PyMOL Python script that loads the backbone (N, CA, C, O; Angstrom):
from pymol import cmd

cmd.read_pdbstr("""\
ATOM      1  N   UNK A   1       9.295  56.992 108.282  1.00  0.00           N
ATOM      2  CA  UNK A   1       9.579  56.240 107.075  1.00  0.00           C
ATOM      3  C   UNK A   1       8.759  56.823 105.912  1.00  0.00           C
ATOM      4  O   UNK A   1       7.546  57.002 106.028  1.00  0.00           O
ATOM      5  N   UNK A   2       9.420  57.110 104.813  1.00  0.00           N
ATOM      6  CA  UNK A   2       8.765  57.688 103.633  1.00  0.00           C
ATOM      7  C   UNK A   2       7.961  56.623 102.902  1.00  0.00           C
ATOM      8  O   UNK A   2       8.441  55.509 102.692  1.00  0.00           O
ATOM      9  N   UNK A   3       6.737  56.969 102.517  1.00  0.00           N
ATOM     10  CA  UNK A   3       5.894  56.073 101.719  1.00  0.00           C
ATOM     11  C   UNK A   3       5.766  56.646 100.317  1.00  0.00           C
ATOM     12  O   UNK A   3       5.811  57.860 100.119  1.00  0.00           O
ATOM     13  N   UNK A   4       5.606  55.750  99.347  1.00  0.00           N
ATOM     14  CA  UNK A   4       5.519  56.160  97.945  1.00  0.00           C
ATOM     15  C   UNK A   4       4.265  55.600  97.293  1.00  0.00           C
ATOM     16  O   UNK A   4       3.710  54.592  97.731  1.00  0.00           O
ATOM     17  N   UNK A   5       3.835  56.273  96.243  1.00  0.00           N
ATOM     18  CA  UNK A   5       2.783  55.773  95.370  1.00  0.00           C
ATOM     19  C   UNK A   5       3.411  55.601  93.993  1.00  0.00           C
ATOM     20  O   UNK A   5       4.355  56.306  93.638  1.00  0.00           O
ATOM     21  N   UNK A   6       2.876  54.654  93.219  1.00  0.00           N
ATOM     22  CA  UNK A   6       3.473  54.320  91.932  1.00  0.00           C
ATOM     23  C   UNK A   6       2.458  54.446  90.810  1.00  0.00           C
ATOM     24  O   UNK A   6       1.254  54.305  91.019  1.00  0.00           O
ATOM     25  N   UNK A   7       2.967  54.714  89.618  1.00  0.00           N
ATOM     26  CA  UNK A   7       2.145  54.838  88.422  1.00  0.00           C
ATOM     27  C   UNK A   7       2.900  54.153  87.286  1.00  0.00           C
ATOM     28  O   UNK A   7       4.089  54.404  87.090  1.00  0.00           O
ATOM     29  N   UNK A   8       2.210  53.285  86.532  1.00  0.00           N
ATOM     30  CA  UNK A   8       2.822  52.604  85.397  1.00  0.00           C
ATOM     31  C   UNK A   8       2.094  53.052  84.131  1.00  0.00           C
ATOM     32  O   UNK A   8       0.869  52.961  84.044  1.00  0.00           O
ATOM     33  N   UNK A   9       2.854  53.534  83.156  1.00  0.00           N
ATOM     34  CA  UNK A   9       2.306  54.003  81.884  1.00  0.00           C
ATOM     35  C   UNK A   9       2.759  53.042  80.791  1.00  0.00           C
ATOM     36  O   UNK A   9       3.953  52.791  80.627  1.00  0.00           O
ATOM     37  N   UNK A  10       1.783  52.502  80.040  1.00  0.00           N
ATOM     38  CA  UNK A  10       2.101  51.653  78.888  1.00  0.00           C
ATOM     39  C   UNK A  10       2.273  52.548  77.670  1.00  0.00           C
ATOM     40  O   UNK A  10       1.404  53.362  77.359  1.00  0.00           O
ATOM     41  N   UNK A  11       3.390  52.393  76.991  1.00  0.00           N
ATOM     42  CA  UNK A  11       3.661  53.201  75.803  1.00  0.00           C
ATOM     43  C   UNK A  11       3.845  52.260  74.626  1.00  0.00           C
ATOM     44  O   UNK A  11       4.796  51.479  74.587  1.00  0.00           O
ATOM     45  N   UNK A  12       2.934  52.337  73.669  1.00  0.00           N
ATOM     46  CA  UNK A  12       3.067  51.538  72.447  1.00  0.00           C
ATOM     47  C   UNK A  12       4.057  52.220  71.515  1.00  0.00           C
ATOM     48  O   UNK A  12       4.175  53.446  71.499  1.00  0.00           O
ATOM     49  N   UNK A  13       4.756  51.419  70.752  1.00  0.00           N
ATOM     50  CA  UNK A  13       5.758  51.955  69.823  1.00  0.00           C
ATOM     51  C   UNK A  13       5.148  52.998  68.894  1.00  0.00           C
ATOM     52  O   UNK A  13       5.800  53.993  68.577  1.00  0.00           O
ATOM     53  N   UNK A  14       3.911  52.791  68.453  1.00  0.00           N
ATOM     54  CA  UNK A  14       3.264  53.740  67.548  1.00  0.00           C
ATOM     55  C   UNK A  14       3.105  55.108  68.206  1.00  0.00           C
ATOM     56  O   UNK A  14       3.159  56.129  67.520  1.00  0.00           O
ATOM     57  N   UNK A  15       2.912  55.144  69.514  1.00  0.00           N
ATOM     58  CA  UNK A  15       2.782  56.427  70.207  1.00  0.00           C
ATOM     59  C   UNK A  15       4.100  57.193  70.219  1.00  0.00           C
ATOM     60  O   UNK A  15       4.130  58.401  70.453  1.00  0.00           O
ATOM     61  N   UNK A  16       5.169  56.484  69.968  1.00  0.00           N
ATOM     62  CA  UNK A  16       6.480  57.132  69.921  1.00  0.00           C
ATOM     63  C   UNK A  16       6.915  57.392  68.487  1.00  0.00           C
ATOM     64  O   UNK A  16       8.098  57.603  68.222  1.00  0.00           O
ATOM     65  N   UNK A  17       5.960  57.378  67.560  1.00  0.00           N
ATOM     66  CA  UNK A  17       6.257  57.736  66.174  1.00  0.00           C
ATOM     67  C   UNK A  17       6.695  56.578  65.300  1.00  0.00           C
ATOM     68  O   UNK A  17       7.347  56.796  64.279  1.00  0.00           O
ATOM     69  N   UNK A  18       6.351  55.341  65.676  1.00  0.00           N
ATOM     70  CA  UNK A  18       6.723  54.193  64.853  1.00  0.00           C
ATOM     71  C   UNK A  18       8.071  53.631  65.241  1.00  0.00           C
ATOM     72  O   UNK A  18       8.304  52.429  65.111  1.00  0.00           O
ATOM     73  N   UNK A  19       8.950  54.470  65.708  1.00  0.00           N
ATOM     74  CA  UNK A  19      10.244  54.046  66.235  1.00  0.00           C
ATOM     75  C   UNK A  19      10.336  54.642  67.623  1.00  0.00           C
ATOM     76  O   UNK A  19       9.666  55.629  67.925  1.00  0.00           O
ATOM     77  N   UNK A  20      11.146  54.060  68.453  1.00  0.00           N
ATOM     78  CA  UNK A  20      11.300  54.594  69.800  1.00  0.00           C
ATOM     79  C   UNK A  20      11.974  55.962  69.710  1.00  0.00           C
ATOM     80  O   UNK A  20      13.189  56.057  69.538  1.00  0.00           O
ATOM     81  N   UNK A  21      11.185  56.999  69.826  1.00  0.00           N
ATOM     82  CA  UNK A  21      11.670  58.362  69.676  1.00  0.00           C
ATOM     83  C   UNK A  21      12.110  58.927  71.027  1.00  0.00           C
ATOM     84  O   UNK A  21      11.325  58.980  71.974  1.00  0.00           O
ATOM     85  N   UNK A  22      13.347  59.339  71.101  1.00  0.00           N
ATOM     86  CA  UNK A  22      13.865  59.939  72.328  1.00  0.00           C
ATOM     87  C   UNK A  22      13.140  61.217  72.691  1.00  0.00           C
ATOM     88  O   UNK A  22      12.894  61.476  73.869  1.00  0.00           O
ATOM     89  N   UNK A  23      12.794  62.018  71.696  1.00  0.00           N
ATOM     90  CA  UNK A  23      12.113  63.287  71.962  1.00  0.00           C
ATOM     91  C   UNK A  23      10.744  63.066  72.588  1.00  0.00           C
ATOM     92  O   UNK A  23      10.379  63.753  73.542  1.00  0.00           O
ATOM     93  N   UNK A  24       9.980  62.108  72.056  1.00  0.00           N
ATOM     94  CA  UNK A  24       8.640  61.863  72.586  1.00  0.00           C
ATOM     95  C   UNK A  24       8.699  61.220  73.971  1.00  0.00           C
ATOM     96  O   UNK A  24       7.875  61.521  74.834  1.00  0.00           O
ATOM     97  N   UNK A  25       9.674  60.335  74.180  1.00  0.00           N
ATOM     98  CA  UNK A  25       9.845  59.734  75.501  1.00  0.00           C
ATOM     99  C   UNK A  25      10.264  60.807  76.510  1.00  0.00           C
ATOM    100  O   UNK A  25       9.786  60.816  77.644  1.00  0.00           O
ATOM    101  N   UNK A  26      11.144  61.695  76.100  1.00  0.00           N
ATOM    102  CA  UNK A  26      11.577  62.801  76.964  1.00  0.00           C
ATOM    103  C   UNK A  26      10.388  63.678  77.357  1.00  0.00           C
ATOM    104  O   UNK A  26      10.279  64.090  78.512  1.00  0.00           O
ATOM    105  N   UNK A  27       9.502  63.963  76.413  1.00  0.00           N
ATOM    106  CA  UNK A  27       8.319  64.765  76.713  1.00  0.00           C
ATOM    107  C   UNK A  27       7.425  64.056  77.732  1.00  0.00           C
ATOM    108  O   UNK A  27       6.924  64.683  78.665  1.00  0.00           O
ATOM    109  N   UNK A  28       7.227  62.745  77.550  1.00  0.00           N
ATOM    110  CA  UNK A  28       6.433  61.964  78.499  1.00  0.00           C
ATOM    111  C   UNK A  28       7.027  62.063  79.907  1.00  0.00           C
ATOM    112  O   UNK A  28       6.305  62.286  80.879  1.00  0.00           O
ATOM    113  N   UNK A  29       8.334  61.899  80.004  1.00  0.00           N
ATOM    114  CA  UNK A  29       9.012  61.963  81.315  1.00  0.00           C
ATOM    115  C   UNK A  29       8.874  63.349  81.929  1.00  0.00           C
ATOM    116  O   UNK A  29       8.576  63.475  83.117  1.00  0.00           O
ATOM    117  N   UNK A  30       9.088  64.390  81.129  1.00  0.00           N
ATOM    118  CA  UNK A  30       8.996  65.758  81.643  1.00  0.00           C
ATOM    119  C   UNK A  30       7.571  66.128  82.042  1.00  0.00           C
ATOM    120  O   UNK A  30       7.369  66.827  83.035  1.00  0.00           O
ATOM    121  N   UNK A  31       6.577  65.663  81.272  1.00  0.00           N
ATOM    122  CA  UNK A  31       5.176  65.927  81.624  1.00  0.00           C
ATOM    123  C   UNK A  31       4.833  65.339  82.990  1.00  0.00           C
ATOM    124  O   UNK A  31       4.165  65.982  83.799  1.00  0.00           O
ATOM    125  N   UNK A  32       5.292  64.119  83.241  1.00  0.00           N
ATOM    126  CA  UNK A  32       5.013  63.489  84.536  1.00  0.00           C
ATOM    127  C   UNK A  32       5.836  64.134  85.655  1.00  0.00           C
ATOM    128  O   UNK A  32       5.366  64.243  86.787  1.00  0.00           O
ATOM    129  N   UNK A  33       7.049  64.555  85.344  1.00  0.00           N
ATOM    130  CA  UNK A  33       7.887  65.220  86.351  1.00  0.00           C
ATOM    131  C   UNK A  33       7.236  66.512  86.833  1.00  0.00           C
ATOM    132  O   UNK A  33       7.356  66.866  88.006  1.00  0.00           O
ATOM    133  N   UNK A  34       6.550  67.218  85.938  1.00  0.00           N
ATOM    134  CA  UNK A  34       5.860  68.450  86.326  1.00  0.00           C
ATOM    135  C   UNK A  34       4.782  68.189  87.373  1.00  0.00           C
ATOM    136  O   UNK A  34       4.440  69.073  88.159  1.00  0.00           O
ATOM    137  N   UNK A  35       4.245  66.954  87.377  1.00  0.00           N
ATOM    138  CA  UNK A  35       3.226  66.580  88.352  1.00  0.00           C
ATOM    139  C   UNK A  35       3.830  65.907  89.586  1.00  0.00           C
ATOM    140  O   UNK A  35       3.104  65.363  90.418  1.00  0.00           O
ATOM    141  N   UNK A  36       5.158  65.946  89.703  1.00  0.00           N
ATOM    142  CA  UNK A  36       5.817  65.407  90.886  1.00  0.00           C
ATOM    143  C   UNK A  36       6.242  63.953  90.790  1.00  0.00           C
ATOM    144  O   UNK A  36       6.733  63.388  91.768  1.00  0.00           O
ATOM    145  N   UNK A  37       6.063  63.334  89.620  1.00  0.00           N
ATOM    146  CA  UNK A  37       6.449  61.936  89.449  1.00  0.00           C
ATOM    147  C   UNK A  37       7.932  61.837  89.097  1.00  0.00           C
ATOM    148  O   UNK A  37       8.446  62.646  88.325  1.00  0.00           O
ATOM    149  N   UNK A  38       8.611  60.853  89.660  1.00  0.00           N
ATOM    150  CA  UNK A  38      10.024  60.597  89.378  1.00  0.00           C
ATOM    151  C   UNK A  38      10.133  59.241  88.697  1.00  0.00           C
ATOM    152  O   UNK A  38       9.497  58.277  89.123  1.00  0.00           O
ATOM    153  N   UNK A  39      10.939  59.163  87.635  1.00  0.00           N
ATOM    154  CA  UNK A  39      11.134  57.911  86.923  1.00  0.00           C
ATOM    155  C   UNK A  39      11.744  56.870  87.850  1.00  0.00           C
ATOM    156  O   UNK A  39      12.737  57.135  88.527  1.00  0.00           O
ATOM    157  N   UNK A  40      11.142  55.681  87.876  1.00  0.00           N
ATOM    158  CA  UNK A  40      11.661  54.568  88.679  1.00  0.00           C
ATOM    159  C   UNK A  40      12.302  53.520  87.776  1.00  0.00           C
ATOM    160  O   UNK A  40      13.379  53.006  88.076  1.00  0.00           O
ATOM    161  N   UNK A  41      11.615  53.200  86.641  1.00  0.00           N
ATOM    162  CA  UNK A  41      12.135  52.164  85.743  1.00  0.00           C
ATOM    163  C   UNK A  41      11.474  52.274  84.367  1.00  0.00           C
ATOM    164  O   UNK A  41      10.346  52.748  84.234  1.00  0.00           O
ATOM    165  N   UNK A  42      12.207  51.823  83.355  1.00  0.00           N
ATOM    166  CA  UNK A  42      11.648  51.660  82.006  1.00  0.00           C
ATOM    167  C   UNK A  42      11.929  50.217  81.610  1.00  0.00           C
ATOM    168  O   UNK A  42      13.071  49.758  81.642  1.00  0.00           O
ATOM    169  N   UNK A  43      10.855  49.506  81.232  1.00  0.00           N
ATOM    170  CA  UNK A  43      10.972  48.099  80.885  1.00  0.00           C
ATOM    171  C   UNK A  43      10.405  47.867  79.488  1.00  0.00           C
ATOM    172  O   UNK A  43       9.293  48.299  79.182  1.00  0.00           O
ATOM    173  N   UNK A  44      11.172  47.185  78.648  1.00  0.00           N
ATOM    174  CA  UNK A  44      10.679  46.810  77.330  1.00  0.00           C
ATOM    175  C   UNK A  44       9.678  45.680  77.522  1.00  0.00           C
ATOM    176  O   UNK A  44       9.935  44.733  78.265  1.00  0.00           O
ATOM    177  N   UNK A  45       8.524  45.785  76.843  1.00  0.00           N
ATOM    178  CA  UNK A  45       7.482  44.786  77.033  1.00  0.00           C
ATOM    179  C   UNK A  45       6.583  44.732  75.816  1.00  0.00           C
ATOM    180  O   UNK A  45       6.590  45.628  74.971  1.00  0.00           O
ATOM    181  N   UNK A  46       5.809  43.661  75.745  1.00  0.00           N
ATOM    182  CA  UNK A  46       4.761  43.566  74.743  1.00  0.00           C
ATOM    183  C   UNK A  46       3.507  44.123  75.401  1.00  0.00           C
ATOM    184  O   UNK A  46       3.027  43.576  76.394  1.00  0.00           O
ATOM    185  N   UNK A  47       2.981  45.201  74.856  1.00  0.00           N
ATOM    186  CA  UNK A  47       1.794  45.833  75.443  1.00  0.00           C
ATOM    187  C   UNK A  47       0.618  45.659  74.502  1.00  0.00           C
ATOM    188  O   UNK A  47       0.795  45.458  73.301  1.00  0.00           O
ATOM    189  N   UNK A  48      -0.573  45.738  75.050  1.00  0.00           N
ATOM    190  CA  UNK A  48      -1.785  45.524  74.261  1.00  0.00           C
ATOM    191  C   UNK A  48      -1.894  46.565  73.165  1.00  0.00           C
ATOM    192  O   UNK A  48      -1.748  47.763  73.406  1.00  0.00           O
ATOM    193  N   UNK A  49      -2.154  46.085  71.944  1.00  0.00           N
ATOM    194  CA  UNK A  49      -2.359  46.976  70.808  1.00  0.00           C
ATOM    195  C   UNK A  49      -3.777  47.519  70.793  1.00  0.00           C
ATOM    196  O   UNK A  49      -4.601  47.137  71.624  1.00  0.00           O
ATOM    197  N   UNK A  50      -4.059  48.398  69.863  1.00  0.00           N
ATOM    198  CA  UNK A  50      -5.392  49.007  69.757  1.00  0.00           C
ATOM    199  C   UNK A  50      -6.429  48.023  69.233  1.00  0.00           C
ATOM    200  O   UNK A  50      -7.582  48.059  69.661  1.00  0.00           O
ATOM    201  N   UNK A  51      -6.039  47.144  68.314  1.00  0.00           N
ATOM    202  CA  UNK A  51      -6.981  46.191  67.747  1.00  0.00           C
ATOM    203  C   UNK A  51      -6.392  44.789  67.799  1.00  0.00           C
ATOM    204  O   UNK A  51      -5.174  44.615  67.758  1.00  0.00           O
ATOM    205  N   UNK A  52      -7.250  43.809  67.887  1.00  0.00           N
ATOM    206  CA  UNK A  52      -6.799  42.421  67.881  1.00  0.00           C
ATOM    207  C   UNK A  52      -6.291  41.964  69.228  1.00  0.00           C
ATOM    208  O   UNK A  52      -6.059  42.767  70.131  1.00  0.00           O
ATOM    209  N   UNK A  53      -6.122  40.655  69.349  1.00  0.00           N
ATOM    210  CA  UNK A  53      -5.731  40.071  70.629  1.00  0.00           C
ATOM    211  C   UNK A  53      -4.230  40.156  70.922  1.00  0.00           C
ATOM    212  O   UNK A  53      -3.827  40.015  72.077  1.00  0.00           O
ATOM    213  N   UNK A  54      -3.401  40.382  69.910  1.00  0.00           N
ATOM    214  CA  UNK A  54      -1.952  40.368  70.101  1.00  0.00           C
ATOM    215  C   UNK A  54      -1.418  41.650  70.697  1.00  0.00           C
ATOM    216  O   UNK A  54      -2.128  42.650  70.799  1.00  0.00           O
ATOM    217  N   UNK A  55      -0.167  41.609  71.087  1.00  0.00           N
ATOM    218  CA  UNK A  55       0.490  42.783  71.631  1.00  0.00           C
ATOM    219  C   UNK A  55       1.435  43.391  70.615  1.00  0.00           C
ATOM    220  O   UNK A  55       1.691  42.810  69.560  1.00  0.00           O
ATOM    221  N   UNK A  56       1.946  44.551  70.937  1.00  0.00           N
ATOM    222  CA  UNK A  56       2.928  45.233  70.099  1.00  0.00           C
ATOM    223  C   UNK A  56       4.115  45.612  70.978  1.00  0.00           C
ATOM    224  O   UNK A  56       4.009  45.655  72.204  1.00  0.00           O
ATOM    225  N   UNK A  57       5.245  45.885  70.332  1.00  0.00           N
ATOM    226  CA  UNK A  57       6.415  46.313  71.088  1.00  0.00           C
ATOM    227  C   UNK A  57       6.119  47.627  71.789  1.00  0.00           C
ATOM    228  O   UNK A  57       5.472  48.512  71.228  1.00  0.00           O
ATOM    229  N   UNK A  58       6.586  47.742  72.987  1.00  0.00           N
ATOM    230  CA  UNK A  58       6.365  48.970  73.724  1.00  0.00           C
ATOM    231  C   UNK A  58       7.195  49.021  74.982  1.00  0.00           C
ATOM    232  O   UNK A  58       8.127  48.240  75.174  1.00  0.00           O
ATOM    233  N   UNK A  59       6.837  49.953  75.828  1.00  0.00           N
ATOM    234  CA  UNK A  59       7.546  50.168  77.090  1.00  0.00           C
ATOM    235  C   UNK A  59       6.556  50.253  78.236  1.00  0.00           C
ATOM    236  O   UNK A  59       5.430  50.719  78.067  1.00  0.00           O
ATOM    237  N   UNK A  60       6.981  49.803  79.389  1.00  0.00           N
ATOM    238  CA  UNK A  60       6.283  50.080  80.637  1.00  0.00           C
ATOM    239  C   UNK A  60       7.164  51.085  81.368  1.00  0.00           C
ATOM    240  O   UNK A  60       8.306  50.787  81.719  1.00  0.00           O
ATOM    241  N   UNK A  61       6.623  52.274  81.591  1.00  0.00           N
ATOM    242  CA  UNK A  61       7.378  53.335  82.253  1.00  0.00           C
ATOM    243  C   UNK A  61       6.799  53.481  83.658  1.00  0.00           C
ATOM    244  O   UNK A  61       5.627  53.821  83.821  1.00  0.00           O
ATOM    245  N   UNK A  62       7.627  53.223  84.671  1.00  0.00           N
ATOM    246  CA  UNK A  62       7.177  53.248  86.058  1.00  0.00           C
ATOM    247  C   UNK A  62       7.681  54.509  86.749  1.00  0.00           C
ATOM    248  O   UNK A  62       8.868  54.832  86.708  1.00  0.00           O
ATOM    249  N   UNK A  63       6.738  55.218  87.389  1.00  0.00           N
ATOM    250  CA  UNK A  63       7.050  56.441  88.128  1.00  0.00           C
ATOM    251  C   UNK A  63       6.718  56.242  89.590  1.00  0.00           C
ATOM    252  O   UNK A  63       5.898  55.394  89.941  1.00  0.00           O
ATOM    253  N   UNK A  64       7.363  57.033  90.450  1.00  0.00           N
ATOM    254  CA  UNK A  64       7.024  57.035  91.863  1.00  0.00           C
ATOM    255  C   UNK A  64       7.037  58.479  92.369  1.00  0.00           C
ATOM    256  O   UNK A  64       7.710  59.347  91.813  1.00  0.00           O
ATOM    257  N   UNK A  65       6.272  58.708  93.439  1.00  0.00           N
ATOM    258  CA  UNK A  65       6.346  59.979  94.133  1.00  0.00           C
ATOM    259  C   UNK A  65       5.927  59.750  95.579  1.00  0.00           C
ATOM    260  O   UNK A  65       5.158  58.834  95.871  1.00  0.00           O
ATOM    261  N   UNK A  66       6.430  60.576  96.474  1.00  0.00           N
ATOM    262  CA  UNK A  66       6.089  60.415  97.874  1.00  0.00           C
ATOM    263  C   UNK A  66       4.594  60.615  98.107  1.00  0.00           C
ATOM    264  O   UNK A  66       3.965  61.460  97.469  1.00  0.00           O
ATOM    265  N   UNK A  67       4.031  59.832  99.025  1.00  0.00           N
ATOM    266  CA  UNK A  67       2.639  60.017  99.429  1.00  0.00           C
ATOM    267  C   UNK A  67       2.564  61.292 100.223  1.00  0.00           C
ATOM    268  O   UNK A  67       3.394  61.535 101.099  1.00  0.00           O
ATOM    269  N   UNK A  68       1.566  62.116  99.923  1.00  0.00           N
ATOM    270  CA  UNK A  68       1.453  63.416 100.592  1.00  0.00           C
ATOM    271  C   UNK A  68       0.468  63.369 101.721  1.00  0.00           C
ATOM    272  O   UNK A  68       0.250  64.378 102.392  1.00  0.00           O
TER     273      UNK A  68
END
""", "prot")
cmd.dss("prot")
cmd.show_as("cartoon", "prot")
cmd.util.cbc("prot")
cmd.orient("prot")
């Protein structure tokens, strides 16, 4: 039976250039793919901002890869 490990990356909207940029998201996905991670899910979420107690619009990007 194959076992997997998971990684969740929080992406704030500002990290994607103020708007959800396809190019920057594509780079994030490709960078992780080079390390063997495969996209499992992308979820829209309120993620912690840099300052203050509130959150900002963002994404939770979940990756998986087989345990070696």
